[in-house]
FIVEXVO-428465 format. One line per 8 residues: number of its first residue (from 1); their letters; for each residue x, y, z of C-alpha. Coordinates in steps of 0.1 Angstrom, whole numbers, always signed. Layout:
% residues N
NUM> A> X,Y,Z ~ ...
END
This chain:
% residues 321
1> MTEVNIDM> +195,+206,+257 ~ +173,+184,+278 ~ +178,+147,+272 ~ +147,+126,+268 ~ +148,+97,+293 ~ +136,+66,+274 ~ +133,+31,+290 ~ +144,+9,+261
9> KAKHPIRA> +131,-22,+280 ~ +95,-10,+282 ~ +73,-28,+257 ~ +38,-18,+245 ~ +12,-35,+222 ~ +2,-17,+191 ~ -32,-6,+207 ~ -13,+14,+233
17> VTRQTGLS> +10,+28,+207 ~ -19,+41,+186 ~ -33,+57,+217 ~ -1,+75,+226 ~ +10,+85,+191 ~ -24,+94,+175 ~ -15,+72,+145 ~ -36,+43,+132
25> PHLIRVWE> -22,+7,+133 ~ -23,+5,+95 ~ -3,+37,+90 ~ +23,+25,+116 ~ +26,-8,+97 ~ +31,+10,+64 ~ +59,+31,+79 ~ +75,+0,+93
33> RRYQAVVP> +72,-21,+62 ~ +82,+6,+36 ~ +106,+28,+55 ~ +117,+9,+86 ~ +108,+39,+107 ~ +107,+17,+137 ~ +115,-20,+142 ~ +93,-35,+169
41> KRTGTNRR> +102,-67,+187 ~ +81,-98,+181 ~ +66,-122,+205 ~ +65,-160,+200 ~ +30,-155,+185 ~ +43,-127,+161 ~ +27,-99,+180 ~ +44,-65,+177
49> LYSDEDIH> +58,-50,+209 ~ +71,-14,+209 ~ +96,+3,+232 ~ +93,+38,+246 ~ +119,+48,+221 ~ +97,+35,+193 ~ +68,+55,+205 ~ +89,+86,+209
57> RLILLRQA> +101,+83,+173 ~ +66,+77,+160 ~ +54,+109,+177 ~ +83,+129,+162 ~ +76,+114,+127 ~ +39,+123,+130 ~ +48,+159,+140 ~ +72,+162,+111
65> TEAGESIS> +49,+148,+85 ~ +21,+170,+98 ~ +44,+200,+91 ~ +48,+189,+55 ~ +79,+167,+56 ~ +80,+135,+35 ~ +81,+103,+55 ~ +104,+88,+29
73> QIASLSTK> +130,+115,+35 ~ +129,+116,+73 ~ +123,+80,+84 ~ +160,+72,+84 ~ +169,+102,+106 ~ +181,+95,+141 ~ +159,+103,+171 ~ +181,+133,+179
81> ELEELVGN> +179,+146,+143 ~ +141,+142,+144 ~ +140,+161,+177 ~ +159,+190,+162 ~ +138,+189,+131 ~ +105,+194,+149 ~ +119,+216,+177 ~ +109,+191,+204
89> SNNGSDRP> +142,+193,+222 ~ +139,+230,+227 ~ +103,+237,+235 ~ +89,+204,+247 ~ +58,+211,+226 ~ +36,+184,+211 ~ +36,+202,+177 ~ +63,+208,+152
97> AVRPDSEP> +82,+240,+152 ~ +89,+259,+120 ~ +126,+257,+111 ~ +142,+292,+113 ~ +158,+289,+78 ~ +125,+279,+62 ~ +100,+303,+45 ~ +64,+300,+57
105> RKVKKSVE> +46,+274,+37 ~ +12,+258,+35 ~ +11,+228,+58 ~ +0,+197,+38 ~ -26,+174,+53 ~ -11,+140,+62 ~ -19,+105,+50 ~ -34,+99,+84
113> HYFKAAIE> -58,+128,+80 ~ -72,+115,+48 ~ -73,+79,+61 ~ -94,+89,+91 ~ -116,+111,+70 ~ -122,+83,+45 ~ -131,+58,+73 ~ -156,+84,+87
121> AIRLLEPA> -172,+89,+53 ~ -176,+52,+49 ~ -191,+48,+84 ~ -216,+76,+76 ~ -224,+61,+41 ~ -215,+94,+23 ~ -201,+84,-11 ~ -198,+119,-24
129> RLEGILEE> -178,+129,+6 ~ -155,+99,+2 ~ -150,+107,-35 ~ -140,+143,-25 ~ -116,+131,+1 ~ -98,+108,-24 ~ -97,+135,-51 ~ -82,+160,-26
137> ASLELGRP> -57,+134,-14 ~ -46,+127,-50 ~ -37,+163,-55 ~ -21,+168,-21 ~ -2,+135,-17 ~ +7,+124,-53 ~ +2,+91,-70 ~ +27,+68,-53
145> VILEDLLE> +17,+79,-18 ~ -20,+77,-23 ~ -17,+42,-38 ~ +8,+27,-14 ~ +2,+46,+19 ~ -35,+55,+17 ~ -56,+32,-6 ~ -37,+0,+1
153> PLMYTIGD> -41,+2,+39 ~ -76,+17,+35 ~ -89,-13,+15 ~ -73,-38,+39 ~ -90,-19,+68 ~ -124,-20,+51 ~ -121,-57,+47 ~ -110,-62,+83
161> MWNDGDIK> -139,-40,+96 ~ -164,-60,+75 ~ -150,-93,+87 ~ -151,-81,+123 ~ -187,-68,+120 ~ -177,-32,+126 ~ -193,-22,+93 ~ -221,-38,+72
169> VVHEHMAS> -219,-51,+37 ~ -236,-19,+25 ~ -207,+1,+38 ~ -182,-22,+21 ~ -201,-20,-12 ~ -203,+18,-11 ~ -166,+21,-4 ~ -158,-4,-31
177> AVVRSFLG> -178,+14,-57 ~ -162,+48,-50 ~ -127,+34,-49 ~ -132,+14,-81 ~ -144,+45,-99 ~ -115,+66,-85 ~ -89,+40,-96 ~ -106,+36,-130
185> NMNTIRKH> -103,+74,-136 ~ -66,+72,-126 ~ -61,+44,-150 ~ -69,+66,-180 ~ -50,+97,-172 ~ -16,+88,-188 ~ -8,+73,-221 ~ +26,+64,-236
193> DGSPPRII> +39,+70,-271 ~ +59,+45,-290 ~ +59,+8,-281 ~ +64,+3,-244 ~ +66,-32,-230 ~ +32,-48,-223 ~ +20,-63,-191 ~ -13,-82,-187
201> ITTPPGQW> -30,-75,-153 ~ -61,-93,-139 ~ -73,-116,-111 ~ -76,-154,-116 ~ -109,-173,-116 ~ -128,-170,-84 ~ -111,-138,-74 ~ -135,-109,-76
209> HEFGALMI> -116,-83,-55 ~ -100,-61,-82 ~ -85,-32,-62 ~ -50,-47,-60 ~ -51,-53,-98 ~ -62,-18,-105 ~ -35,-3,-83 ~ -7,-23,-99
217> SISAIFDG> -21,-14,-133 ~ -19,+23,-125 ~ +17,+19,-111 ~ +28,+0,-143 ~ +13,+28,-165 ~ +31,+55,-146 ~ +64,+35,-148 ~ +62,+34,-186
225> WNAIYLGP> +45,+1,-193 ~ +15,-6,-216 ~ -7,-21,-189 ~ -36,-41,-202 ~ -61,-45,-174 ~ -86,-73,-181 ~ -108,-69,-151 ~ -114,-95,-123
233> NIPVDQIA> -122,-132,-124 ~ -108,-140,-159 ~ -104,-176,-171 ~ -68,-186,-175 ~ -72,-194,-212 ~ -82,-158,-219 ~ -53,-146,-198 ~ -30,-168,-219
241> TASRLENT> -45,-155,-251 ~ -39,-119,-240 ~ -3,-127,-231 ~ +4,-136,-267 ~ -1,-99,-277 ~ +31,-84,-292 ~ +57,-72,-268 ~ +41,-87,-237
249> RAVALSIV> +67,-92,-211 ~ +47,-103,-180 ~ +14,-113,-165 ~ +5,-99,-131 ~ -22,-114,-109 ~ -38,-101,-77 ~ -52,-126,-52 ~ -70,-110,-23
257> YPSDDPRV> -96,-135,-9 ~ -99,-163,-1 ~ -64,-176,+7 ~ -73,-213,+6 ~ -92,-220,-26 ~ -78,-252,-42 ~ -91,-241,-75 ~ -67,-212,-75
265> DAELKRLR> -37,-236,-72 ~ -50,-256,-101 ~ -56,-225,-123 ~ -21,-211,-115 ~ -5,-243,-127 ~ -27,-244,-158 ~ -18,-208,-165 ~ +19,-216,-164
273> HLVGEDMT> +14,-244,-189 ~ -6,-222,-213 ~ +18,-192,-213 ~ +50,-212,-213 ~ +81,-212,-192 ~ +95,-179,-206 ~ +66,-156,-196 ~ +72,-138,-163
281> ILIGGRAA> +43,-142,-139 ~ +40,-118,-109 ~ +16,-126,-82 ~ +6,-104,-52 ~ -23,-94,-30 ~ -33,-100,+5 ~ -40,-137,+1 ~ -11,-146,-22
289> CGYAQTIK> +8,-160,+8 ~ -18,-188,+9 ~ -6,-200,-25 ~ +31,-195,-19 ~ +40,-232,-25 ~ +23,-232,-59 ~ +37,-198,-68 ~ +72,-212,-62
297> EIGAVKVD> +64,-244,-80 ~ +54,-227,-112 ~ +83,-203,-111 ~ +63,-172,-106 ~ +74,-142,-85 ~ +55,-134,-53 ~ +54,-97,-46 ~ +44,-83,-12
305> SLSAFRKN> +37,-47,-19 ~ +33,-21,-47 ~ +69,-9,-42 ~ +81,-45,-46 ~ +60,-48,-78 ~ +76,-17,-92 ~ +111,-30,-84 ~ +104,-62,-102
313> LATLRSGG> +91,-43,-133 ~ +122,-22,-133 ~ +144,-52,-132 ~ +124,-70,-159 ~ +125,-39,-182 ~ +162,-36,-178 ~ +166,-72,-190 ~ +169,-89,-156
321> H> +149,-117,-141
END
């Protein structure tokens, strides 16, 4: 078997990595954060730097997922095991080989495929096309993957593109409308019998971006909770009133933008006063880090991802804190 010569000291910025691997920066970061597929070095300014080994692994992972493998199942494999999986060690090809002990099967489209297709539909202002892409992805990828690996990075990307001037506000509004409708439909497709624990989900006053709240609402429903989604920009006294519903175990808030609104700090403190010390408050979203000190001060739990949110709910439901 031919050994791949990799210079472990060579370092590359993420732009070079995306060019060599064919993966978007956002998907690479998802694979890093959720699965530790690669662990890049960091500069003093917190920029990611990747080795040749990292790039090689990412190419192998891309090939394997394009062949239908699940990233969650293969991310922990060694580089040698990945080479054997895709047949790269034997044929040197840039495409995955079919394993000899496997029956022919339909190759699933990857998260990256749907991500790129969605961005293109947004750029072209084609809402029907974007809706179709999301519907197909939901059938092909499954709920956890589409929420955590597709929609979460997609909405962050749309925000970045709008802030950077790559798309106009009309593009952002179109995408928002389609995704909001798609998430709303997902939020009604599963109901639970009996009396599952209740969680109140919303965004605090001044926070109008509701995608994070919708996504955690869907995750909570599928994990067996009675998720009461109140919508965005809800006054804290109304949130507190909803929290008094029977069997309510937690209040979850999504904070996306801005990250430096002093009113949010004040409202979070007021919410803790109104709901009492015993109510669990979970706070996540892209801008939550801007309120980390207040979150800690009020005894709330800061969650950094949908997977972390689900772990906290599982702990809470089992009686933990």
